[in-house]
C-alpha positions as CSV (number, residue, x, y, z in Angstrom):
1,X,-9.8,-12.4,-0.7
2,X,-10.6,-15.8,0.8
3,X,-8.8,-14.9,4.1
4,X,-10.8,-11.6,4.1
5,X,-14.2,-13.5,3.9
6,X,-13.0,-16.1,6.5
7,X,-12.3,-13.3,9.0
8,X,-15.6,-11.6,8.1
9,X,-17.4,-14.9,9.0
10,X,-15.6,-15.1,12.3
11,X,-16.9,-11.6,13.1
12,X,-13.6,-9.9,13.6
13,X,-14.4,-7.0,11.3
14,X,-11.4,-4.8,12.1
15,X,-9.0,-7.7,11.7
16,X,-10.4,-8.5,8.3
17,X,-10.2,-4.9,7.2
18,X,-6.6,-4.6,8.5
19,X,-5.6,-7.7,6.6
20,X,-7.3,-6.5,3.4
21,X,-5.6,-3.1,3.6
22,X,-2.3,-4.9,4.3
23,X,-2.6,-7.0,1.1
24,X,-3.4,-3.9,-0.9
25,X,-0.3,-2.2,0.6
26,X,1.9,-5.2,-0.4
27,X,0.4,-5.2,-3.9
28,X,1.2,-1.5,-4.3
29,X,4.8,-2.0,-3.0
30,X,5.2,-4.8,-5.6
31,X,4.0,-2.4,-8.3
32,X,6.3,0.3,-7.2
33,X,9.3,-2.0,-7.2
34,X,8.6,-2.7,-10.9
35,X,8.5,1.0,-11.5
36,X,11.1,2.0,-8.9
37,X,12.9,4.4,-11.3
38,X,9.7,6.4,-11.9
39,X,8.9,6.4,-8.2
40,X,12.3,7.6,-7.1
41,X,12.1,10.4,-9.7
42,X,8.8,11.5,-8.2
43,X,10.2,11.3,-4.6
44,X,13.3,13.4,-5.6
45,X,11.0,15.9,-7.3
46,X,8.7,16.1,-4.3
47,X,11.7,16.7,-2.0
48,X,13.1,19.5,-4.2
49,X,9.7,21.1,-4.2
50,X,9.5,21.0,-0.4
51,X,13.0,22.4,0.0
52,X,12.0,25.5,-2.0
53,X,9.4,26.6,0.5
């Protein structure tokens, strides 16, 4: 969050938004690694649903 506000002060709006989204992406990857079994189950279910059509 501190880095986000620092970039915002510099005026590089898109760089700050990109960094902010990047940190959110890393956070969700961390959450998914903790629930990897559930995530893999969802992915296999989604693939089986796609293969039916």
